[in-house]
Every structure is written in structure tokens, then in C-alpha cells.
N, C-alpha and C positions, 0 to 999 in steps of 0.2 A: 393108718391114715396119713396122707401127705398133706402138709399145710402150706398154703401159698399166701404170702403177704403182698398185697398190691398197694402201691403208693400213688395217690393222685398227683396231677401235674405239679412238679417241683418248680417254684417260681423264684427266680433271681438268687442273689447271694443269701438273703435271709432264709429262703427255703432250703437251699442246698447245704448251708452251714448247720441248720438245725437237724437235717437228716443225718449229716456227718457226725454230729454230736450224740444223737439219740438212737440211731438205727441198730447198732450192735446190741445195746441193752434191750431195746424193744423186741428185736428178733429172738433173743434168748428167752425173754419173758413169755412171749407168745408161742415159742417152740416152732417157729416158722422154718420149714425146710428150704423154701425158695422165696426170694424177694424180687419182685418186678416193679419197676418204677417208670412212670412217664416223665421224661426230662426235657420235653420240647420247649419249655419256658425257662430252663435253668440258667441260660446265659443272658444276663441283663433283662430277663423277663420275656425274651423271644429268641428261640433257637437253642442250639447246643454247640459246643466246641469239643474237640478231642480231649483237650486238657481237663475240662470239667467232667466229661464222660469217664475218664480214667479215675478221677478223684471219687466219683460216686461209686464206681465199681470197687474201688479200694475200701469204701465205707460199708461193704457187705451187700451192695445191690448186685444181684446175679444177672439181671437182664434189663436193658433200657429200651423203652418204646418211645415213639415220636408221633407227632401229629401234623397239623396244618402249618406249623411254624418250622418244619424240618429244615428248610433251606434259608432261614432268616440270617444266619451268621455267615459272614463272608468266608469262603474257602471250605466250608464244611462238606460240600459236595466232593471235595478232593480228600477229605479225611475219613469219611464214613466207612469206606471199604476196608480200612485198616482196623476198625473197631468190631471185633468178633462177637461181642455181646450186646450190640446195638442193632435194632431193626427199624426201618422206615415203614410208613403205612404200605400195606401190601397192594393196594389198588391204585397206586400212582402209576403214571405211564411206564411202560416196560423199560424204556431207556434210562430211567432214573438210577443213579448209583445206590448202593446199599442193599442190605439183606431184606427179603420179603418176610422172613420169619426167623425165629430162633428156636433151638432145642437145648434145654438145660436138663441136666441129669444128676440124680443123687441116689446112691445105693440101688442102682438099676432101674429106677423109675424115671421115665423120660417124659418131660412136659414140653409140649409145643406151645409157642407164644407168638401171637401175631396181632396186628392192629389193622382195622379197616376204617377209612374215612367216610363220613356221611356225605350226602349229595345235596343237602338242604342248608342254605345260609352259610356256606363255607367259602373262605377266600381263595383257597387252593382247590382246583378241580380234580376230582378223582377220575381216573381213566376207565374204571370198570365198576359195575354194580357191587356195593359192599356185601349184599346178601349172597350173590353168586360167587363172589370172591371168597367169602367165608366158607361157603359150601365146598369149594375146591380146595381151600386150605386144610379143612378138616380131613378130607379124603387123602390129600398129599401127606400131611403130617402123620396120619395113622397108618396108611398103607405103604408109603415109601420111606418115611423116617422112623417108622416103628415106635411112634409115641404112644404112651399109655393114656394120656389125657391131653386136651387142647384148651388153652386159655385164649379167649378172643377179647381184645379191647375195642370198644365201639367209640371212636373219637368223632363225635357228632354234636351238632348244635340242637337239633330237634329231638325233644324227648320222645315223640311218637316213633321216630325212626329207630331210636335205641330200643324202646320197648318191643317194637315189631321184630327187630333182629334177635332179641333175647328169646322171644316166643318161637321164632323161626328155627333157632338152634337148640331149643330145649330138648334134652335127651341125647344130644350129640357132642356139645361142648361142655367141659367141666364148669366154665364160667364165662359170662358175657358181662363185662364191667365197663360202664360208660365214663368218659372223660371229656374234657374241653371246656365245660362251662364254669369250672372252678367252684361250684356251689354244691356241697354234699346233699344228697337226697335221702329221703326216709323210707324208700321202698325196697331196701335190700332184703333178699330172701332166696330160698331154693325153690325154683319153679317145679311144677308137678313131675316133669320128666327127669329132674336131677341136675339141672343147670343152675348154678348160683348166678344171681342177677342183681345189678344195681344201676340205676339210671345215671348217676354221677358220683364218683368217689370223692369229689372235692379237690382241694389243692394242698400241697405242702408249701406253706408260705404265710405271708402276713394277712391276717383276717381283719385288722383295723385298716381297711382299704376298700377299694372297689375292684374286686377280682384280682387283688394283688398289687394294684397300682394306687398311688397317692390320691386320697379322696378329693382334695382341692382341685387338682388338675383335671380329673375326670368330670367333676361336677361343673367346673367352669366351661368345659367343652360342651356339655349338654345345654348350658344356659346360652352360650353365644354362637355355637356351631362352628367355632374356629378350631383349626388344627393346632395341636401343641404336643409337646412331649408328655408322656405319662410315666414318670419315674416309679420304680418299684418301691412300695411302702416298706415300713420297718416293724410296725407294732403287732402284737398278739400273734406271734408266729406259732403255727401248729403243723403237725403231721396228720393227714387225713387219708384214709384208704379203707381197705377191707381185708379180712382174713377168711380164707376159704379152705375147708377141709375136703379132701378128695379121697374117695374109696379106690384103692389101687386095683381092686378086682374088676371094676367096670369103667373107671376113669370119669365118674360123675361125682357131683358134690353131695356131701352129707351134712355140711354145716356152713353157715355164713354168719359173720360178725362184722359190723362196721367199726372201724378203728379211728379214734381221734385223740391225739396227744398234744397237750399244750405245755408251756414252760413250767407250769405248776403241777403237772401230772407226774 
């Protein structure tokens, strides 16, 4: 069985520091063969830089995915092509820099990794349908890249869109794991066709917050509707994600476990 540990959105310095401190031990405890992490909020709570990406990769992350904040950090569009284990959302416009997917391999087992952006309530607009993009990615990764299994991240706001994608890909993807809302959901399971599914993995970051940001600033903005900075919070930092077991014989999931680790764990 191949084990994949997926980490939900890493938020700011607190999130990436805690991942750096705990991941190696957690990976060993869980027996994870692969670690995939969404790092689109790792730089100051919005976006990613090459320096931070390299630090996360050095902390035993094997593959980094991104989402709607992919271009929030200045100059990252000029850095991403040099990051071989970082991929942008696959359904951004064709001219965007960066890789559409990644292939990570261990002991001959090749895992394809890709992210698709949702089309509902998202600030950045996808250029192609996430469902059709996922269909073509699975075909491309299996037929052209000779992947044994495919992991699809659903970076979406609408829960219905994530659930529908999971059902659509059931029996073809090893996993469809949702990100973006930073709130872990309780519906993780292996679907009837053998695809591990979770609507949202949650975040790796401070939970004494509003989605990783300081409570007071966000609350004040709701009260007076005025724009203000939302600094990244500091308290109750946790790692949240999922552990998926994949059958090498067919590339489908045989186990699912939601993971949450706090400072006291």
C-alpha cells in the first residue's frame, strides 16, 4: 500500500514553521510515502515565494500545490518555472507560467498530482471547466506519464462543486481532496468506486483566528464594512490534512484518515 499524506493550506509563518518542526516526525509516525501540501497562503497569508517553497521542500514536502492566490506575491510568476516540485492550478489560462501537474515517484510507484480551481465564488477565474480538466489530466497522467495513480486537489469555495467533482471522478482518481475554505470537514471517506474524498482538508495554521487571520481585524471589517489589513494570527497552530492509502494494483484508495495535529499532540 502506498500512503499519501496531504496537508491543507499552509497559512503564513505560523503554519509553515509548525510544518517545518513537525512534519518529519509525523511522516515517520504515519508511514507516509508521499507528502503533498497546498502552500498558496504560505507567504504572509497570501501567495508563495521560491524561498519559502524551497524551505517547505527541505522539510520533507514532496509536492507543493497552489490555488487562487498563486500570483499574489510579487515576481512569483518569474520564479515558478524554476520550482520543479511546485504546480499551479491546471485550469488557469494556457499562457500562465508554471507546471500543470507533478509526477512524484517512490520505489517505482508513480503518483500524478494536480489541482483544479472551482468556478463559483472565486476571485481568480479559471479558463477551463474543472471537471473536463480533471478528466483530461487523469488520461494524460495515466496514458502519457505512466502514472499508477492520480491525486486531484479541488481548490473550490462551493461544497457542492467539490462533492460533484468527487463523485464525477470516483473510480478513476485515487483521491479528490478539497481545499480553500480552511475549515476541516467531517465527510472524509472512500467513495464506492475507490476514490478517497474530503470536502475540505482544513489549514495548517493558527486556529485561534478567522480562517488564519486575526479575529479583531476580521470582525471589525464585518461590523463596519471598511477595508483593512488582516494580519496572520498566531494562536493554536495545527496541522490538518488527510492520509490516504492507495492499492498499487489498481491505483485506487483502500483507506482514508483525517489528520489533525496540534502543539500538544
